[in-house]
C-alpha positions as CSV (number, residue, x, y, z in Angstrom):
1,M,49.9,-62.6,-14.7
2,F,49.8,-60.7,-11.5
3,G,50.8,-57.5,-13.4
4,E,48.0,-57.9,-15.8
5,K,45.5,-58.6,-13.0
6,N,46.7,-55.5,-11.1
7,T,46.4,-53.4,-14.2
8,A,42.8,-54.7,-14.8
9,I,41.9,-53.9,-11.2
10,A,43.4,-50.4,-11.5
11,I,41.4,-49.8,-14.7
12,I,38.2,-50.9,-13.0
13,A,38.9,-48.7,-10.0
14,I,39.5,-45.7,-12.3
15,V,36.2,-46.4,-14.1
16,L,34.3,-46.7,-10.9
17,L,35.8,-43.5,-9.4
18,S,35.1,-41.7,-12.6
19,S,31.5,-42.9,-12.5
20,V,31.1,-41.8,-8.9
21,S,32.7,-38.4,-9.6
22,L,30.4,-37.9,-12.6
23,H,27.4,-38.8,-10.5
24,V,28.4,-36.4,-7.7
25,W,29.0,-33.6,-10.3
26,M,25.7,-34.2,-11.9
27,N,23.8,-34.2,-8.6
28,N,25.6,-31.0,-7.5
29,D,24.7,-29.4,-10.9
30,E,21.1,-30.4,-10.4
31,D,21.1,-29.0,-6.9
32,D,22.5,-25.7,-8.2
33,E,19.8,-25.6,-10.9
34,M,17.1,-26.4,-8.3
35,K,18.2,-23.5,-6.2
36,E,18.3,-20.9,-8.9
37,L,15.6,-18.3,-8.5
38,S,14.2,-16.3,-11.3
39,L,11.4,-13.7,-11.5
40,E,8.0,-14.8,-12.7
41,N,4.6,-13.1,-12.9
42,F,1.6,-14.6,-11.0
43,G,-0.7,-11.6,-11.7
44,R,-1.7,-8.8,-9.4
45,A,-1.1,-9.3,-5.7
46,S,-4.2,-8.9,-3.5
47,D,-4.5,-5.9,-1.2
48,F,-5.1,-6.1,2.5
49,T,-5.4,-3.9,5.6
50,L,-4.2,-5.2,8.9
51,S,-3.1,-3.8,12.3
52,D,0.6,-3.1,13.0
53,L,2.4,-3.1,16.3
54,N,1.2,0.4,17.0
55,E,-2.4,-0.9,16.5
56,D,-2.7,1.3,13.4
57,N,-4.3,0.1,10.2
58,V,-1.8,-0.5,7.4
59,T,-2.8,-1.1,3.8
60,F,-0.6,-3.0,1.5
61,S,-1.4,-1.0,-1.6
62,D,-0.2,2.2,0.2
63,Y,3.3,0.9,-0.6
64,T,2.8,0.6,-4.3
65,G,6.0,1.9,-5.9
66,K,8.2,-0.2,-3.6
67,V,9.4,-3.8,-3.9
68,R,7.8,-5.8,-1.1
69,L,8.2,-9.2,0.6
70,V,5.3,-10.9,2.4
71,T,5.2,-14.0,4.6
72,F,2.7,-15.6,7.1
73,I,3.8,-16.8,10.6
74,Y,2.5,-17.4,14.1
75,T,4.5,-16.6,17.2
76,A,4.5,-20.0,18.9
77,C,5.8,-21.6,15.7
78,T,9.0,-23.4,16.9
79,Q,10.4,-24.3,13.4
80,G,10.4,-22.4,10.2
81,C,8.6,-19.2,11.1
82,S,11.4,-17.7,13.1
83,T,13.9,-18.9,10.5
84,I,12.1,-17.0,7.7
85,T,11.6,-13.9,9.9
86,L,15.3,-13.8,10.8
87,R,16.2,-14.1,7.1
88,M,13.9,-11.3,6.3
89,L,15.4,-9.1,9.0
90,N,18.9,-9.9,7.7
91,M,17.9,-9.3,4.1
92,L,16.3,-6.0,5.0
93,T,19.4,-4.9,6.8
94,T,21.4,-5.5,3.6
95,L,18.9,-3.9,1.3
96,N,18.5,-0.8,3.5
97,Q,22.1,0.1,2.9
98,A,21.2,1.3,-0.6
99,H,17.4,0.9,-1.0
100,Q,15.8,1.8,2.3
101,N,13.2,4.0,0.6
102,D,12.5,1.4,-2.1
103,V,11.6,-1.8,-0.1
104,E,9.0,-2.8,2.4
105,F,8.6,-6.1,4.3
106,F,5.4,-7.6,5.8
107,V,5.2,-10.4,8.4
108,I,1.6,-11.4,8.9
109,D,0.5,-13.3,12.0
110,F,-2.4,-15.6,11.1
111,D,-3.1,-17.0,14.6
112,Y,-6.2,-15.1,15.3
113,M,-7.1,-17.4,18.2
114,H,-4.1,-16.8,20.5
115,D,-1.8,-14.1,19.2
116,N,-2.3,-10.4,19.8
117,V,-0.2,-7.2,19.6
118,T,1.6,-8.1,22.8
119,T,2.7,-11.6,21.7
120,L,3.7,-10.3,18.3
121,Q,5.6,-7.4,19.8
122,K,7.5,-9.8,22.0
123,Y,8.2,-12.1,19.0
124,S,9.5,-9.2,16.9
125,E,11.8,-7.8,19.6
126,I,13.3,-11.2,20.4
127,L,14.2,-11.9,16.8
128,A,15.3,-8.3,15.9
129,G,17.6,-8.2,19.0
130,E,19.5,-5.1,20.0
131,N,19.3,-3.7,16.5
132,G,15.6,-3.3,16.8
133,V,12.9,-3.7,14.1
134,P,13.6,-1.6,11.0
135,S,11.0,1.0,10.2
136,N,10.2,-0.7,6.9
137,M,9.6,-4.1,8.5
138,N,5.9,-4.4,9.3
139,F,4.6,-7.0,11.7
140,M,0.8,-7.3,11.1
141,W,-2.0,-9.1,12.9
142,T,-5.8,-9.2,13.4
143,G,-7.9,-11.0,16.0
144,D,-10.7,-11.4,13.5
145,K,-11.1,-14.9,12.0
146,D,-13.0,-13.8,8.9
147,H,-10.5,-11.0,8.2
148,I,-7.4,-13.2,8.3
149,N,-9.2,-16.0,6.4
150,Q,-10.0,-13.6,3.6
151,T,-6.4,-12.3,3.6
152,T,-4.8,-15.8,3.5
153,N,-7.3,-17.0,0.9
154,D,-6.5,-14.0,-1.3
155,W,-2.8,-15.0,-1.1
156,D,-3.4,-18.7,-1.6
157,F,-2.0,-19.4,1.8
158,F,-3.5,-22.1,3.9
159,F,-3.4,-22.9,7.7
160,E,-5.3,-25.4,9.7
161,L,-5.6,-26.0,13.4
162,Q,-4.7,-29.5,14.5
163,S,-5.6,-31.4,17.6
164,S,-2.3,-33.1,18.2
165,P,1.3,-32.5,17.4
166,M,1.6,-36.1,16.4
167,M,-0.6,-35.8,13.4
168,N,0.7,-36.0,9.9
169,M,4.1,-37.5,10.8
170,T,4.8,-38.0,7.1
171,T,4.5,-34.3,6.3
172,D,7.5,-32.8,4.6
173,M,8.7,-30.5,7.3
174,D,10.7,-28.4,4.9
175,M,7.4,-27.3,3.5
176,T,5.1,-27.2,6.5
177,D,5.0,-26.7,10.3
178,T,3.2,-28.7,12.9
179,S,4.9,-27.1,15.9
180,T,3.3,-26.6,19.3
181,T,3.7,-24.4,22.4
182,T,4.0,-27.4,24.7
183,D,7.5,-26.4,25.7
184,D,6.7,-22.7,26.0
185,T,3.3,-22.6,27.8
186,S,3.9,-19.0,28.9
187,A,3.6,-17.8,25.3
188,H,-0.2,-18.3,25.2
189,E,-1.3,-18.9,28.8
190,G,-0.8,-22.7,28.5
191,H,-2.7,-23.2,25.3
192,E,-1.3,-26.0,23.1
193,I,-1.3,-24.7,19.5
194,V,-0.6,-26.9,16.5
195,W,-1.0,-25.3,13.1
196,L,-0.4,-27.0,9.8
197,H,0.8,-24.4,7.3
198,P,3.4,-23.9,4.5
199,F,6.6,-21.9,4.7
200,I,6.5,-19.3,1.9
201,I,7.6,-15.8,1.0
202,Y,6.0,-13.7,-1.7
203,L,7.8,-11.1,-3.7
204,V,5.8,-8.2,-5.1
205,D,7.1,-5.6,-7.5
206,Q,6.5,-1.8,-7.7
207,E,3.4,-2.2,-9.8
208,D,1.7,-4.7,-7.4
209,N,2.6,-7.8,-9.5
210,L,3.4,-11.0,-7.6
211,R,6.7,-11.9,-9.1
212,K,7.9,-14.8,-7.0
213,K,6.7,-17.4,-4.5
214,V,9.6,-19.1,-2.7
215,W,8.4,-22.3,-0.8
216,G,10.1,-24.1,2.0
217,L,13.4,-23.2,3.7
218,D,15.8,-24.4,1.0
219,W,16.9,-21.0,-0.2
220,E,19.6,-18.5,0.6
221,Q,19.2,-14.9,1.4
222,N,21.5,-13.7,-1.4
223,Q,19.2,-15.4,-3.9
224,V,16.2,-13.4,-2.8
225,I,18.3,-10.2,-2.5
226,N,19.4,-10.7,-6.2
227,L,15.7,-10.7,-7.2
228,F,15.2,-7.4,-5.4
229,E,18.3,-6.0,-7.2
230,Q,16.8,-7.0,-10.5
231,L,13.5,-5.2,-9.8
232,L,15.3,-2.2,-8.4
233,E,17.6,-1.7,-11.4
């Protein structure tokens, strides 16, 4: 009797463990599929002309023939902006080993109200560290509201100034940033800045076609590097 009961319990336990293992395996498989990145085609990427850290005008279309990566940040962003910028610096270091003349990166500062060439220079130097900013890593800015609005609209990127860091508490923070300079008042002379914006990188091919939009922070550097390698074959 007890032997039959123990056998039945053992069978039930095996079935339950098998079900759990299958569930975990299926979820892991779904995660792997979710993280796969593949090239697409969103049409022609919009051109822009902005100032670099030398205060020279740089035009995006001047780099036609190269594979390019674009993102939008602001320097007081305490969450995803620095993460994306660091990833871009790391990816460029890897790509430059074999493709330095074939790739170009653009980090565009959209905070026309508080940022300038000085704050952006400081931001770039801190993140680049002792290795310095690669020559094909362009930090771009403009203090002109209409100019940056036109550029962001052309790239389907939105940003909105908020009055309080407590707004929109239900926002998915993997997709957006509502950070503030409250803890770093020296960055912008004490201004409190709260911007709502997405985290996104844009991949553009040699013929100015927008080939990928990667949203949020749930991606790995090697995945994006693989997309570059496909375009550079």
